[in-house]
C-alpha positions in Angstrom: 0.0 0.0 0.0 1.4 3.4 -1.0 2.0 5.7 2.0 1.2 9.3 1.5 3.9 11.8 2.8 3.2 13.2 6.2 3.5 16.9 7.1 6.2 15.9 9.7 8.2 14.3 7.0 7.9 17.1 4.5 8.3 20.0 6.8 12.2 19.8 7.2 12.6 20.2 3.5 10.4 23.4 3.2 11.7 26.9 3.6 9.4 29.9 3.5 10.9 33.2 2.7 9.5 36.4 4.1 8.1 38.5 1.1 10.1 41.6 0.3 8.3 44.9 -0.4 11.3 46.1 -2.4 11.3 43.7 -5.4 14.3 45.3 -7.0 16.5 44.9 -3.9 15.3 41.3 -3.5 16.3 40.6 -7.1 19.7 42.2 -6.5 20.3 40.1 -3.4 19.5 36.9 -5.3 21.8 37.8 -8.2 24.6 35.3 -8.3 26.5 36.5 -11.4 27.1 39.6 -13.4 24.9 38.0 -16.0 22.1 38.0 -13.5 22.7 41.8 -13.0 22.7 42.2 -16.8 19.3 40.6 -17.0 17.9 42.8 -14.3 19.4 45.9 -15.9 17.8 45.0 -19.2 14.3 45.0 -17.7 14.8 48.3 -15.9 16.2 50.7 -18.6 15.2 51.5 -22.1 16.8 49.5 -24.9 18.9 52.5 -26.1 20.5 52.8 -22.7 21.1 49.1 -22.2 22.6 48.8 -25.7 24.9 51.8 -25.1 26.5 49.8 -22.3 26.1 46.3 -23.7 27.2 47.0 -27.3 30.5 47.4 -29.1 31.8 48.5 -32.4 30.6 47.3 -35.9 30.1 43.5 -35.8 31.2 43.3 -32.1 33.8 40.7 -33.1 36.5 42.2 -30.8 34.3 42.0 -27.8 33.2 38.5 -28.6 36.9 37.4 -29.0 37.8 39.0 -25.7 35.1 37.0 -23.9 36.0 33.8 -25.7 39.6 34.2 -24.6 38.5 34.1 -21.0 36.4 31.0 -21.6 39.4 29.3 -23.1 41.4 29.6 -19.9 41.9 26.4 -17.9 43.0 26.7 -14.3 45.8 24.4 -13.0 44.9 23.9 -9.3 47.2 22.8 -6.5 45.9 20.4 -3.9 46.5 19.9 -0.2 47.2 23.6 0.5 45.9 25.4 3.5 43.5 27.9 2.1 41.5 28.5 5.3 42.1 32.2 4.8 42.7 34.3 1.7 43.9 37.8 1.1 42.5 39.7 -1.9 44.4 42.9 -1.4 47.1 44.1 -3.7 49.2 47.2 -4.3 48.5 49.4 -7.3 50.4 52.6 -7.9 52.0 52.5 -4.5 48.6 52.3 -2.7 46.9 49.3 -1.1 43.7 48.2 -2.9 41.3 46.0 -1.0 40.5 44.1 -4.2 42.5 43.4 -7.3 40.2 45.4 -9.5 38.9 48.9 -9.8 36.1 50.8 -11.6 36.9 51.9 -15.1 36.1 55.3 -16.5 32.6 55.5 -18.2 30.8 58.3 -19.9 27.1 59.3 -19.9 26.9 57.4 -16.5 23.9 59.2 -15.0 21.9 58.0 -18.1 22.0 54.5 -16.5 20.8 55.7 -13.1 20.6 59.1 -11.6 23.1 58.1 -8.9 25.8 57.8 -11.6 29.4 58.3 -10.7 28.5 59.1 -7.1 27.3 55.5 -6.6 30.5 54.2 -8.2 32.9 56.2 -6.1 31.0 55.6 -2.9 31.1 51.8 -3.6 34.8 52.1 -4.4 35.5 53.9 -1.2 33.6 51.3 0.8 35.6 48.4 -0.7 38.9 50.3 -0.7 39.5 50.2 -4.5 40.3 52.8 -7.2 37.6 54.7 -9.0 38.4 56.4 -12.3 36.4 59.4 -13.3 35.9 60.0 -17.0 36.4 63.3 -18.8 32.9 62.5 -20.1 31.5 61.8 -16.7 28.2 63.2 -15.5 29.5 64.2 -12.1 32.2 66.7 -11.8 35.7 66.3 -10.5 34.8 68.3 -7.4 31.4 66.5 -6.8 33.1 63.1 -6.9 35.7 64.2 -4.4 33.0 65.6 -2.1 31.0 62.4 -2.3 33.9 60.1 -1.3 36.7 62.1 0.2 38.6 59.0 1.2 38.3 57.1 -2.0 41.3 56.4 -4.3 40.3 58.8 -7.1 41.9 58.7 -10.5 41.0 61.0 -13.4 40.8 59.9 -17.1 41.7 62.5 -19.7 41.1 62.9 -23.4 43.8 65.1 -24.8 41.9 67.9 -26.5 43.0 69.7 -29.7 43.0 72.8 -27.5 45.7 72.0 -24.9 44.7 74.8 -22.7 41.3 73.0 -22.1 43.1 69.8 -21.4 45.3 71.5 -18.8 42.3 73.2 -17.2 41.0 69.7 -16.4 44.4 68.4 -15.3 44.8 71.4 -13.0 41.3 70.8 -11.5 42.1 67.1 -10.9 45.4 68.0 -9.3 43.7 70.6 -7.0 41.0 68.1 -6.1 43.6 65.5 -4.9 43.5 63.0 -7.9 46.9 61.5 -7.8 46.7 59.4 -10.9 46.0 60.7 -14.4 44.8 58.1 -17.0 45.2 59.4 -20.6 43.1 57.5 -23.2 44.9 57.1 -26.5 42.7 54.7 -28.6 40.2 57.3 -29.7 41.6 59.4 -32.6 38.0 59.2 -33.9 34.9 57.6 -32.5 34.2 53.9 -33.2 31.2 52.8 -35.2 28.8 51.6 -32.5 25.9 50.4 -34.7 23.5 49.6 -31.9 23.6 53.2 -30.8 23.0 54.4 -34.4 20.0 52.2 -34.8 18.6 53.2 -31.5 19.1 56.9 -32.1 21.7 57.1 -29.3 23.8 59.5 -31.3 25.3 62.9 -30.5 23.0 64.8 -30.5 20.3 62.2 -29.9 17.9 61.3 -32.8 15.1 59.5 -31.1 12.3 58.0 -33.2 8.8 56.8 -32.3 10.0 53.3 -31.4 12.6 54.7 -29.0 10.1 57.0 -27.3 7.7 54.1 -27.0 10.4 52.0 -25.3 11.2 54.9 -22.9 7.5 55.1 -22.0 7.5 51.5 -20.9 10.1 52.3 -18.3 8.5 55.0 -16.2 10.7 54.5 -13.2 13.7 55.2 -15.3 12.5 58.4 -17.0 11.0 59.8 -13.8 14.3 59.1 -12.1 16.1 61.0 -14.9 13.7 63.9 -15.1 13.5 64.4 -11.4 17.3 65.1 -11.1 19.7 67.5 -12.6 19.8 67.7 -16.4 22.3 65.2 -17.9 25.6 66.8 -18.9 29.3 66.3 -19.0 29.7 67.8 -15.5 33.3 68.7 -15.7 32.8 70.4 -19.0 29.6 72.4 -18.4 31.2 75.6 -19.3 31.9 74.5 -22.9 30.2 77.0 -25.2 29.6 74.7 -28.2 27.3 71.8 -28.9 27.9 68.2 -27.6 28.8 67.1 -31.1 31.4 69.9 -31.3 32.7 68.9 -27.8 33.2 65.3 -29.0 35.1 66.5 -32.0 37.3 68.5 -29.8 38.1 65.6 -27.5 38.8 62.9 -30.1 41.9 64.3 -31.7 43.3 62.4 -34.8 46.6 64.5 -34.7 47.8 63.0 -31.4 51.4 61.6 -31.3 53.9 60.5 -28.8 55.1 64.1 -28.7 51.8 64.9 -27.0 52.4 62.2 -24.4 55.8 63.9 -23.7 54.1 67.2 -23.3 51.6 65.7 -20.8 54.4 64.0 -18.9 56.1 67.4 -18.4 52.9 69.0 -17.3 51.7 66.3 -14.9 53.9 65.4 -11.9 51.7 62.7 -10.5 51.4 59.1 -11.8 50.7 58.9 -15.5 48.8 55.9 -16.9 48.3 55.3 -20.7 45.1 53.5 -21.5 44.4 51.8 -24.8 47.7 50.1 -25.5 47.2 47.3 -28.1 50.7 46.2 -29.3 54.0 45.2 -27.7 55.9 47.9 -29.5 53.5 50.7 -28.3 53.8 49.3 -24.8 57.5 49.8 -24.9 57.2 53.3 -26.5 54.7 54.4 -23.8 57.3 53.5 -21.1 60.0 55.3 -23.0 57.8 58.4 -23.1 57.2 58.5 -19.4 54.3 56.2 -18.6 54.3 54.8 -15.0 51.7 52.2 -16.0 49.8 51.1 -19.1 46.3 49.6 -19.5 46.0 46.9 -22.1 42.6 47.7 -23.5 40.7 47.8 -26.8 38.1 50.1 -25.2 35.8 47.2 -24.4 35.6 46.5 -28.1 33.9 49.9 -28.7 36.5 51.5 -30.9 38.4 49.3 -33.5 36.5 46.0 -34.1 38.9 43.1 -34.5 41.5 44.9 -32.3 43.9 42.6 -30.4 42.5 40.8 -27.4 44.2 42.3 -24.3 44.3 38.9 -22.5 46.3 37.3 -25.3 48.6 40.3 -25.6 49.4 40.4 -21.9 52.2 37.7 -21.6 54.2 39.3 -24.5 53.9 42.7 -23.0 54.9 41.4 -19.6 58.0 39.9 -21.1 58.8 43.0 -23.1 58.6 45.3 -20.0 60.5 42.9 -17.7 63.1 44.9 -15.8 61.1 48.1 -15.7 59.0 49.5 -12.9 56.0 49.9 -15.2 52.8 48.4 -13.9 50.5 46.6 -16.3 46.7 46.8 -16.0 44.0 45.2 -18.2 40.4 45.6 -19.0 37.9 44.4 -21.7 35.7 41.3 -21.4 36.0 40.8 -17.6 32.7 39.5 -16.2 33.7 37.1 -13.4 36.1 36.8 -10.6 37.7 33.9 -12.4 38.5 36.2 -15.3 40.3 38.5 -12.9 42.3 35.6 -11.4 43.3 34.6 -14.9 44.6 38.1 -15.7 46.6 38.3 -12.5 48.0 34.9 -13.0 49.3 35.9 -16.4 51.2 38.8 -14.9 49.0 41.8 -14.8 49.3 44.0 -11.7 45.6 45.1 -11.7 42.4 45.0 -13.6 39.5 47.3 -14.3 35.8 46.6 -14.9 33.4 48.8 -16.9 30.4 47.0 -18.2 30.0 44.9 -15.0 29.9 48.1 -12.9 27.3 49.7 -15.3 25.1 46.6 -15.3 24.9 46.9 -11.5 24.3 50.6 -11.7 21.4 50.1 -14.2 20.0 47.2 -12.1 19.9 49.2 -8.8 22.0 52.3 -8.3 24.4 52.2 -5.4 23.1 48.8 -4.2 23.5 47.4 -7.7 27.1 48.7 -7.9 27.9 47.1 -4.6 26.5 43.8 -5.8 28.6 44.1 -8.9 31.6 44.3 -6.6 30.5 41.6 -4.1 29.9 39.0 -6.8 33.4 39.0 -8.3 34.9 39.4 -4.9 33.2 36.1 -3.8 34.2 34.5 -7.1 37.9 35.5 -6.6 37.9 34.1 -3.0 36.4 30.8 -4.0 38.6 30.4 -7.1 41.8 31.1 -5.2 40.8 28.5 -2.6 39.9 25.9 -5.1 43.3 26.5 -6.9 45.2 26.1 -3.6 46.2 29.8 -3.5 46.0 32.0 -0.5 46.8 35.5 -1.8 47.1 37.4 -5.1 50.9 37.5 -5.0 51.1 33.7 -5.2 49.4 33.5 -8.6 51.8 32.7 -11.6 51.3 31.8 -15.2 51.7 28.1 -14.2 48.2 28.4 -12.7 46.6 28.8 -16.1 46.6 27.1 -19.5 44.9 28.1 -22.8 42.7 25.5 -24.4 43.0 27.3 -27.7 39.5 26.7 -29.1 38.9 30.3 -29.9 41.8 30.5 -32.3 45.2 32.1 -31.8 48.5 30.5 -30.7 48.2 28.5 -27.5 51.8 29.5 -26.8 50.6 33.1 -26.3 50.0 32.3 -22.7 53.3 30.5 -22.1 55.9 33.2 -22.5 56.2 34.2 -18.8 56.9 31.4 -16.4 57.5 31.2 -12.7 57.3 28.3 -10.3 54.2 27.7 -8.3 54.8 28.5 -4.6 54.6 25.6 -2.2 52.0 25.6 0.5 
């Protein structure tokens, strides 16, 4: 005779959750991956906003290859190591960072959520990590300082055609206590971001009926935007021309290494060159005064089919051996495992852009914090499963390229060090 289950037998397996009145916060708390945050973000903002963050240039091949490179990493774990405690802190630019990644510079940031850069820098302050403010940021140099006076604040610069305007920003950053200047060098002209063109996300905007209808379906977003200060490039609000003219001023196709020399003479703090994509240019940046470089193809948003930073890293590491130059990397990073792979291959630090913006779109400050907490937990777990206790113990021997995405598997084998014993 079949026996029906009793309540006493079923009860231990049931768990009733207290309903949350804040559905968005509940969704954020349940998010396990950056992909989960991306899905939440997609529901909460208009398509043109989501695509601005999510998209890349032309056919988006470069971004796809960057993500494939991370998928093709195989970890080489060590067993029987004591990993009861781990340390995720590292030194970047002479300062201690609580985590081995920082928040990359992003433009139009308050378009994602009205908290914009203020949410980013406050989260960075909370977790003891660097925050990079963009020239095209929607909170000013001074507002960001006031919002998080103890944060590690860096400033990203586009060298203008008008050098006096460039120096005005540099001087403001210096006066506001930004000790590191990040000059972006991969934007002689703007990339062809076709999603933005199709959605009307151009400069100035060209919004059609479909886009307006999409915005109307997201009342919480547009009420949030309309109820706050008008969207602008906050550090550039005194610019007399149109936004289109401003972009043309910023993206200067005449830039050369002579301009980098000029900036090095004018800026006495740490100078980081962002957008390095070849070994030869990495060497030249060091020769022209860079204290650090960022291997980056602008998140795939400029030149499609540009080199994948992860594949470039070991060769650049070998080329700069013997120098004091720090090497950072961005593009395609979505998990803590991605960050571990970058550090194992010899980078000193990493930056995340899209992951941060997915969190911002999903839930403002709380969403940004979740976008930090998720990879932090990933890194901790990955290190423990690999038998590694701290960032400094990672070596290229901890990773291997499977090679299914193309390229030379030997790309990841040019820098070798022994794996530390337990």
